[in-house]
N, C-alpha and C positions, 0 to 999 in steps of 0.2 A: 922481583922486578917484573912488571907487566909489559908485554909488547903492545905497541899501538895498533898493530894489525895482526891479531893472533891467528895462527894456523890451526885448523881443525883436522886432526888425523884420526881416521876411523880404522880400528883394527879389531876384529872380533870373530865370533864363531856362531854359526846357527846349528842347532841340533834338533832334529825332529825325531827322535828315536835313534840315536843322537845325530846331530848334523853340525856342519861348520860353515861359518861365514867369516871371512877376513876381508874387510873392505877398506880401501884407502884412496881418496881422490888423488889421482896421479899428479896433475898439474900443480895443485896446491902444495902437495908434499914436496915436490922438487923445488918449487919456488921458495919455500920457507925452510927447507933443510931438514924436514922431519923424515926419518928413514926407519921403516920396519926392516931390520936386518935379520930377524929370526921369527918364525912363527911355527909352532909345533902343536900337534894334538896327539895325545896318547889315550886311547880308549881300551880299557881292559874289561872284557865281558866274561863273567864266570856264572854259569847256571842262570843265564838270561839277565843277570844284574850288571849294568854298565856303570863303570867308574871312569869318568873322563876328566883329564887335566888339560887345560888350554893355557899355553904359555906364549906370550908375545913380548918380544924385546925390541925397544925403540931407542933411537939415538937422535938427540936434538943437535944437528950439525950447525945450526944457526948461531949467530953472535948475540942473539937476544932470546929472552925467555919465550917459550911457546906453550900454548894450551894443547894438551894431548887428550883425546877422548878414546877410551876403550869401550867398544860396543859389541855386543853379541846377542844372539838369539838362542834360546834353549827350549826344550819341550815344556809345555804347560804342566805336564805330570812329573817332570824332573824336579828335584830339590837341589838348589845350590847348597853346598856344604862348606865351602871355604873360598875366600877371595883375599888377595894381598897385592900390594905394590911395593917394589923395592926401588927407591930413588936415591941415587948417590950412595948406595951401600946401606941405606937405612930402610928397614922393613916397616910398612904401615899395614897392619892386619885388619880384617873385618871381624866383627863380633856379632853373634846371633843373640838377639834380645827379645823379650816378650813384646808383642806388637802393642799392647796397651801401654807398656812402660815407655815405648818410643813415640807414642802418638803425640804427647805434649811437645816433645822436641821437634817432631815433624811439623806440627802446626805453627810453632814459633819460627821455624826456618822458612816456611812458606810465607809467613807474615813479613819476614825480612826481604822477601823477593828472591830467596835462594831456590834453586831447582833441586829440591830435596828428594823427589821421587826418582828412583833409579830403574824401576822395572815397570813395564807396561805391556799390554797385549800387542803382539806384532802380527804374525801370520795366522794361518788357519789353526795350527797346533802349537804355535810358539809364543813366547813372551820375550821381550827385549830387555837386556841388562845394559846399563850405560853408566860410566863414571868418568869425570873429567878432572884433570890435574894440570897445574902449570909447572913446566919443567925448565930449569935453568939452562943457559947455553952450555954446549959441550958435555951434557950430562946424559947418562943412560938410565932408562927406566924399564923395569920388568913387571908385566901384569901376569898374574896367575889366577885362574878361576877353576874350581873343582865342582862338579855336580854329579849326581847319581840318579839312576832310573832303572826300573824293572821293565825289561822289554816284554811287551804283550804279544802273544801269538794271534795274528789275524789272517784268516783264510789260508792257514797252513804255513805261515811264514813269519819269522822275526826279521825286523828291518832296521838297519842303521843308515841314516841319511845324513851325509855331510855336504853342506853347500859351500863351495870354495869360491871366494871372490876377493882376492887381495887387492885388485885394482892397481897394483904396481909389481914390479919384479922384486922378489924376495930372495936374498942370497941363500938363506937356509930355510926352506919350507919343507916340512915333513909331517906326514900323518901315519900313525901306526895303530892298527886295530888288532888286538890279540883276543882270540876267542878260545875259551876252554869249556868244553861240554863233556863231562865224563860219560854221559849217556850216548855219546857218539854224534858226529856231525853227519846228517843225512845228505845235505847238498849245500853248496856255497856258490853264490853268484855275485857278480859286480855289475854296476851300471853307472854310466856317467853321461852328463849332458854337455860336457866340454871337451871330452877326450878325443884325440885324433890318433891315427895309427902311429905317428911319431911320438906323441906324448904317452902312448900306451907303454912305451919302453920304460917309463919311470915307475910303472906299477908292477909290483911283484906279489905273488900269492904263493904261500906254502901251506900245505895241509896234510895232516895224517888223520887217523881215526877219530881222535878227540880234540885235536888242537888245530888252529889256523892262525896264520899271521899275514896280514895284508899291509903292505907299505907303499905309500905314494911319496916319492922324493924326486921332484923334477929339478933339473939344473936350470940355471939362468937362461941358457939358450933354448931349452925346451919350453920355458914359460913364454918366450917371445912369439908374437905373431909371425914375424919374419926376421931375418938377420939384421936389417936396418931399422926395425920397428921396436921401440922400447916399451910398448904397451904389452900387458900380459894377456895370454890367451885363456887363463884360468878364470872362468866365470860360469858357474852352474852347479849342478848336483853331483855328488858322488855317493852311490848307494851300495850297501852290502846287504844281501839277503841270504838267510840260511834257515834250515830247520834241523832238528835232531832226529836220530834214529828212534823209531817207535817200536818198543818191544811188544811182546804178546799181551802183557798186562797193561800196556798203554801208558806207563809212567815210570818215574824213577825217584828215589830218595837220596839226597845228597846231605852230607854232614860235615860241618867245619867248626872247630873251636866251641863245641857245646851247643850249637844251634843246627837245626835241620830245615830243609826246604823239600817239599814234596810236589813235584810236577805230575799232572795226570791228564792225559788226553787220549783215551781209547778211540781208535779210528775204525776198526773192522766191526762195526755194529750197524744193523739196519736202521735207516732213517725212519723216525716216528712220523706218522701222518699228522698233518696240521689242519686246524680249523682257523682260518685267518680272515679277518675283516679289515679292509683298507678304508680308513676314514680320511677323505681328501677335502681340504679346504679349497673352495672355488670362489671365495669372496673377491671383491673388486681389486684388492691389493695384489692378487695373484695375476692380474692382467698382464699380457705380454709374454716375455720369455719364460717367466716362472711357470705359467700354466702350460706352455708349450713343452718345456722340459719335463714337467710332471707327467704330462700325457705320454711322452716318449718313454720315460722310465717305467711308468705303470704298465704300458704295453709289454715291455721287456720282462718285467717281473711276473706278469700274468702268464706269459709263455713259459716261464721257468717253473711254474707250479707242477707238482707231481700229480699224476692221475689219482693217487690215493688221497690227495688233499681235498678239503672243502673250503669254499670261499664266498665272499660277497663284497660288494662295494657300497659305501655310503659317501655321497658327495654333499657338502653343506656350505651354505652361506648363512643367511638369517634363518633358514630352515634346512632340515636335512632331507635327502632323497635317497631311498634304497634302490639299488639296481634290481634286485630280486626280493621277494617277500621273505625268503629264508635262505640259508646256506645251500649251495649247490656243489655237486662234484666238479672237480677240475677236469672234466672231459674235454676232448678236442672241440666239440661243438660249443660247449659253454664258454670255454676260453676264447673262442673266436667271437662269440657274441659280446663277451665282456670287453675284449680289445676294441671292438667296434664302438661300444658305448663309451669307453675311456677316450677314444680319439675325438669325441665330440663334446667333451667337457668344456664349458665356457665359464669365464670369470665375471662375476658381478655380485653386488650385494654386500651385506654385513657379515659378522662372524659370530656364530652361536656354537661354541665348542662344547658346552655342557650337554645340550640336547643330542648333539651328534655322537658323542662318546657313549652316553647312556643308551642311545638307540643300538649301538654296536653291542653293548652288554646284553640288552634285551634280546637281540638276535641270537646270541650264544645261549642265553637262558632258555629261549623257546626251543632251540634244537636239543638242548639238554633234557628238557621236560619231555620232548617227543622221542627221546632216546635215539637221536640221530647223530650224536657225537660218538665215534667209535671208541671203545675202551682203550686206554693207553695213548690216545691222541693228545696233541698239544694245541691249546687254544690261544691265539695271539690277536691282539688289536694293534694295528699300526696307524698312528695318527700323524698326518702331515699338515702343518699350518704355518703361515708366514706372519701372523699377527697376534693380537690380544683379543680376548672376547669382547665384543661390542654390542651384542644383542642377546636377549634372554638373560640368563644368569651371568653376570659379568664379574662378580667378586671371585678372585682366584682361590681364596681359602675355601669358599663355599663349594666351588666346582671340585676342588681336590677332595673335600669331604664327601660330596655326592658320589663321585666316581669310586672312591675307595670303599664306601659302603655297598655300592652296587656290585663291584667286582668281588669283594670279600675273599681275596686270596685264591680265587678259582681260575682266573685267567691272567695273562701278562699283557701289560700295556707299554708299547714303545712309542716314544714321541720324537718326531723329527721337526726341528725348528728351521724354517727356510728363511735365510737372510738374518739381518740384524734388527728388524723391527719387532721380533717376537719377544715376549717376556720369558726369557730362557729359564730363569730360576723356577718359574711357575711350571714349565714343562718338565724340568728336571725333577722336581718334587712329585709331580703327577706320575711320572714313570717310576721313580724310586719307591713310592708308596704301593705300587701295584706290580712288583716283580719284574720290571723292565728296565730300560735305560733310555736316556735322552741323547740325541745327537744333533749338532748344528749342521745344516746343509748350507754351504756358502754359495752366494750368488756369483756364478761364473759360467764360463762356457761348458764346464764339465759337471754342472749340477746334476744332470740326469745320471751321469756315471756315479756320482756320490750316492744318489738314492739307490742305484742298483747294487753298489758294493755293500751298503748297509743291509739290504735285504739278503744278499748272499751270506752275510754273517749269521743270520738267524733262520736261513732257509732249510737247514738240515739238522733238526734236533736229534740227538742220539740217545740221551739219557735225561731222565727227570728225577726230582727228589733225591739228589746225590748227597750223601753224608760220608765224612771221613771219621774213622775211629782209631784212637791210639791208646795204649795202656796208660792208665792214670799214674802208674808208678814210673813211667818212662818219660813223659813229656809234661810241660806246663806252658802257660802263656801262648796258646795256639791261636793263630789268626782265624779268619772265617773258615769254618769247616763244613758248611752245608750250602748247597747251591740248588736253585730251582731247576735249572736246565744246564746241560752241556751240549753245545752246538759243534758240529763238525768244523774242523779248522781252528778252533779256539783251544784254550788250555785252562784248567783249574790249578791254582797254586795255593798251597797251605804251608805256612812256616811256623816254627815254634822253638822253644828252648827245651833242651834235654835236662832231665833231673840229674842232680849231681851224682847220686848213687844209683843210677838207673841200670837196667839190664844191658848186657853186651850186644844184644840184637834188638833193633827197633822194628816192631811189627806194625802193620797198618791194614785196616779193612775198609774198603770203599763199597758202600751200598748204593744201589740206584735201581731205576725202573726203565726197562725198554718197552717197546710197544706191546709185547706179549707176555713179559714175565719180569719178576724181580731178579736182580743179578748182583753178585758179590765178587769183588776182586780182592785178593790178598797179596800183600807184598811184605818183604822184610829186608833189612839192611844191617850189615855188620858194622857197628859203630867205629871200631878201631880201623877197620879196612877203609871205610869211607873217609875218615879223618885223614888218612895217609894220602889219599888222592890229591888233596889240596895243599900238601906241604912241599911238593917237589917243583911245580912250575914257578920259575922265578918272576914271571910277569904278573902273577895273580895278586890282586889286592887282598891281603890277608885280613881276617875278621870281617870279610864282606858279608858273610851269611847273617851275622848279628845285625848288621846295618840293613840287609835285605828284609829281615824280620821286622825291624823298626819302621822301615819305609812302607812296607805293606800294611802294618798295623795302623800307622798314622793315616794312610790313604783310606782305609776302611772306616776308621773312626770319623774322618771328614765326610765320607759318604753317608754314614749313619746319622750325622748331624743334620742332614737335609730334611729328614723325616722326623727327627726327635724334637721334643719341646720340654719346657719346665726343668725339673731336676735332672732328668735323663740327659737333656742337652748340655747342661752345665757340667755333668760328670764326664761326658764324652769330650767336651772342650778342654777340661782340665787334664784328662789323660793324654790327649793329642798334644797339648802344649808342653807338658812335662817331657814327653818323648822327643819333641822337636828340639827343645833346649838341650836335653841330654846328648842327643846325637848331632847337634849343630846343624839342623836342617832349616832352611828358609821355607816356611809353609805359610798358609793364610793366617796363621796365628803368631808368626814371628817376623822379625825384620833383621836384616844384616846391616849394622851400622858401620860405615866405612870411615876410617880415620885418615886424615890427610895432613900434609906438612903445615906447620904453624903459619898463620897469616892467610891461609886459603879458607874457603867455606868449610866450616868444621863439622857440619852435619849433612851427611847423605845416607839415606836408608834404602836398602833393597827389600821391598815387600813382595808378596805373592799376589798378583792380580786375581780377582774373582770374576768369573764370567757372569756378569749381571745384565746381560743384554748387549751393552756397548763395550763392556770389559775394560773400563778405564781404571788406572791405578788409584786406590784410595777413594773410590767413588761408589756410593750406594745407589741402588736402583731407584729410579723415579719413573713413574708410568708416563708414557707419552700421551699427548692430547688425543682424544677420540675424534678422529677426523672422519667425515662421512665418506663411505665408499661409493665410487662411481661405477655405473654400469659400463661394461666394455664389450667389445666384439671379440669373437673367437679368432684365433690365429691358427691356420692349418698349413702344414707344409708337406711336401712329398716325403714320405718316410725314407725313400731311397737316398735323400740328401741330408737326412738328420745325422747327428753324431752317433746316436744309439741304434738307428734303424739298420737292418741287415738284409741281405739277399735271401737267406734261407733261415727257417725258424730255429730248429735245434742245432746242436753242434755237429761238426763233421766227424768228430772223434769221441770215443768213450771218455767220460769223466770231465769233459770240458763243457761248461755251461753254454748253451746255444745263444745265438743272436736273437733279437726279438722277432716275434711273428710279424707278418706284414700282409695285410689283406690284398695288396697289389701283387704279391708273389706267393701264390698258394702252393708252395713246394716244401718238402721236408726231406732232410737227410736221415737215413738210418745209419747211425754212427758205428754200429757194430760191423757192418759189411759193405760200407760205401755204396749205399743204394739211395736213389732219389725218388720220392713218391709224390703223388698229387694229393694234397690235403682234402680237396673236395670229393675225390673219388678214391678212397683207400682200397677199393676193390680192384683198382687198376694195377697191372704189373708195374714194377719200378721202371722209371725212365732209363735208368742206367744201373747195371748190375755187373760189377767187376768179377763176381764169382762165376759168371758165365764164361764158357770158352771164348777166346778172343775172336774166333771166326764168326760168332753169333752176335757180337756187340757192334752196333751201328753207332759210331761216334757222332752222327748228326742227330740222332734221336732226341738227345737232351734238349738242344736248342729248339727243335721243332715242337717238342711237347711244352716247353716253357712258353714259347711264342703263342701256342694255342690257348694256354691257360691265362695269359696276361690280358687284362682288359683292353679292348681296342681303343676305348676313349682316352686312355693314358697316352698311347702312342700318337693318336690323332691330335690331342690337345697340346702336345709338347712341340713348341716351335722355337728351337734354339737359334740364337743369332748366328749369322754367317761367321765362320772362323776367320781370323786375320791371317792365318797361314794354313797350308794343307794339314789335314788331320794326321797325327802320327801313326805310321804303320807299325806293326809288331814285327820286329826282326828276329827270326828264329835261327840260331846256328844249327846246322845239320851235320854233326860229326859223323864220319864214316860214309857219307853220301857223296855221290859224284858232284852234287851241288853244295857248296860250302854254307850257304845261308838262304833262307826263304823269307820273303816279305809277305805278310798277311794283312790285307785290308778287311776290316770288319764292317759289314753292312747291316748287322742286326742292332737296331737302335732301341734305346729306352727299355730294354728288358735284361733280366739277369742271364748271364752266359757262364756255363761251366767251361773254364779255359783249360786247366790241367787237373788231372786226378791220377796220382801214381800211388797205388797201395804199397808198393815196395819202399818208396821214400816216405810214406805217411804224409803225403803232401796233397793239398787241394788248393787251387787258385780259381776264383770266380770274379766276375766284374759286371758292371753295367756300362754300356758303351753309348755315347752320343755321337752326333755327326762330326764333332771336333775333338774326340778323345774320350777317355774313360771318366765317368763321374763317380765311380766307386770301384775299388779293387780290394778283395779280401783274400787273406792267406791263412790256411789252417795247417799247423805242423803237429802231427800226432805225438811224436816222442817228447817234444818239449811242452806239450799241453798248451800250445800257444795259438792265439787267434789275433791276427792283425787286420784292422779295418782302416783303409786309407780313403779319405775324401779330399776334395780340393781345400777344405778348411783345416782338417786335423788328421792326425794319425792316432788311432786308439789301439793300445796293446793290452790284450787280456791274457793274463798268465795265472793259471791255477785260480780262476774266478776273480782275481783282482785286476781292476781296470786302471790304466794310466793313459792320460791324453797328452799329446805333444803337438805343438804348433809346427807347421812347416818352417824350415830354416832354423829351427831350434835343434842344435846338435844332440846326438844321442849315440852312446857307445855301450851296448849291453852284451856282456859276455856270459851266456848261459852255458849249461853243461855241454851241449853239442851244437850250439848255434850262436852266431854272432849277428847282432842287429846294429847297424850303423846308419845314422842319418846326419848329413852334413848341412852346413849353412847355405848351400846352394839349392837345397830342396830336393835332395836325392836320398832315398831310403833303400837299404840293401839288407837282405837276409841270406846268410851264407853259413857254411859249416863243412867239416870234413866229410867227403863223399856225398855232399849234398848239391843239388841243383841250386844255383844262385838266382834268386828272384829280386829284381830291382823295380822300384816305383819312383817316378820323377814327376814333380809338380810342374806343369807347364806355366810359363809366365805370361801367356796371352790373356786377353781380357776375359775369356771364357773360363779360365782357371780349371783346366782339365788335367788328367793324369796320363802318363805314358807308362807302358809295361815293358820291362827289359828282362832278358833271360841270358844267362851264361852258364858255363859248366854243364851244358845240355847233354853231354855224353853220359851223365849220371842218371838220366831218365831210364826207367826200365821199359822193356817192350810190352808191359801191361798198362802203360800210360794211355789214358783216354782223355776226351774232352775236345772242344772245338779247336784248340791249339795242340793239345796232347796227342791227337790222332796222327800228327805228322812225325811222331817218334815211334810209330809202329813200322811194319814192313812196308815201306813206300817204294814205288816204282816210277821212274821218270821215262817217258817216251822221248825219242830223239826230237831235237828242235826242228821246226818246219817253218815255212813262210819264206818270203823273199830275203829277209835278213836274219833268218833263224831266230826270230824273236818270240815265237809261240811254241808251246809244247803242252803235253798233258801230264799231270801228276796224279798217280793212282795210289789211294790208300784203301785199306780193307773196307769194302762196302760202298765205296763211291770214288769218283774221279773229279779232278778240278782242272779247268783250263788255266794255264800259266802264261804270263807275258813278261818280257824283259822290260823293266821300267826303271826310271830314276826315282829314288825315294830318299826321304830324310831319315838319318839314323841318329838317335839320341843316346846311343850307348856310351859315348864319351862326354855326355852332358851338353849344355848349351854353349855356343850355338851348335845346332845339329849339322852334320856333314852329309853331303849328297853321296849316295851309293847307287850302283846299278845292280839290281837283283831280280831274280824270278819272283813274280808276284801272283798270288792267288787271292780270290775274294770269297769270303764266307758270310 
């Protein structure tokens, strides 16, 4: 029986390495009596292989039949392996079939007007699964979906991302993540964009050397916004990040039920020098934000080059232009000139990809002939384009052939496709044919960060020509066992099947080349011992290693199919299809056909979308019309206000990639000893040197030096509008002083200021101040390898080289090893931790959109703290008050003194609205 007004209930899960979404329109559900009374996610991760089961239980409380839709998102690289519905005690399973066999049924269903396609591209890295079914009144239905994925190591981290969005209160909502890594868990962190201090009580984490269990189980009251509000507070991301212990050999061999997996990621190797050519599309379609973000990212990337590297730039539209006639060393002077050139790139014209890439190859060839490429170095070409070839050679197949013949396996080509107008399969094959990979850059406010993160993944090659060797009498059916490069922060994975009568000990030899020599690693694993490790944990999904081997094999065969043709292509397709059917995987070669109760649409098939540019289900790529490109004007912004721009060029601490260079701020941090240098005059002594005795350090020197080095025209041309209320003062608590707190008015406008620098805390805070508040605040925390950049538009968090961007009033709850990062919906960001000074940043709501800086737990500052605000935590002396009302006095700090007056100020420490306080005020 059909309802005249069917209710649509959405319940699902999003997995991005894995992630969860459970969504239900609240008002519709309540009105029509559809109730999700249970939603559970159980994810078991063993040796980086994630097996996730999503179960949603729904009850139709209505007196009429209702249509219920189960919807979820899962990673594009994950494979669905099972789906079923239980309706009124009857199970309706899904079956995996050959895609070709299901194609005829699919077309027939579409012809009848049925919505036969169940899977389509959704987010950046996800695809959406959806199935609908009509449920009789007072009947319960259970949806269960299972999928599997191999977690890939990126920038030193494995990541599980669960997106929680039930949109209604769920009586039983529970997520369990079990992690078992025999190699040992190096670190484990969680982050959430919906968590509050109260909701955090529903999160429990237990961990020992090899195992971890994370459970999130909020009660109904914890899910509520407030006691009288029936809406749920759960809406956002829940992320688990971890890495494993790295042994001296850099790898581990795990064995289970006759199969093995070998993870290998040596870290303690010197970085190989690079010869890198950036080939940048500046055609008319790049006009506007694309070219602006490209400039920002390129400036950051150039500043991250090692002095041992060589580089060049090629920008192209209808014709290509080389920045320099040959490769140059990444010296400070060359990088500075290159960033200046990059900042002036303008967008106009057509797109000639063929000639631009061939010019890059010729540049490398010329350097090679002149013996200017150092032995053992790595040569990379990085192509960024947002469109298809429209001038010169425009046939994709011909371009691919030309480039492959020119490169001839000597260099690697990486292709970045900006947006959705690119012919992505063309770029994917172009990269695959030439030892690189392709990556889509999504058009968004964080596009520049996406570009930077990609570069960080390939910035530090540690090994080249890597091969794995196993005894032929021990293993068979081994996955890919040779790799062109190993980059720092990544991991090579080889899986295989053990011979039935093989030796008791599995040995492995890994050969590779470093910058200066060939190197060999040798490992061995006792088969019986390793098998035993996976028999005891109850939550381990057994026989997972065989499925891991099949998963990896299929993926590699699908990748090889990109470059294959003829008989080789057919053979790869046949092998991948047979494995997909054997292990019940939904891949691009198979469909899952969903059975439903009699009388309803009888054919629904879940296929695997292929990224063909637009990424639609069951859609082949068609080339878009060749539209003429229009000339455009350049867009230039003050790098101090950009998402990726920063106050200082390199990082404040060792091992943390530095912010981008900035011609407006010619200042550099020496990360090893907290020194600040002038880039234009490296012969000058450091502005600030905390290794000096405290008596010789002048805390005012920094700002004076920065002021002298800042271009006067920047300050003169900046004319901010008058603030709508007084500029926020910085309120400093002074524990242990006769004066409880100090208010500081900052009068140094439009220039970077070193605010706090405490080597004992490993803390540095800097900012740019305008007449009505901060336009930029940056925080570096050494122990957590953390860099936080706050602007009025966004908060950017860089952790171990990986960048994440958050909008203000987007909640964040990140629990790192010794640091808690919280951002609430009111626009308040706080960084705190045991024995740490708490730093807060608040986004002002006035039209100027400035930032306010807040400090608490100030007693934890050491007496070695320096900086324009840090100086007040040294040995300060207050002179007695003077004047008719005792409203003036002198504050003395080492090296200088300040007149202080008693004034009424606004304190934002408790948020908005600010409260008025009376405090002693100094001006700096």
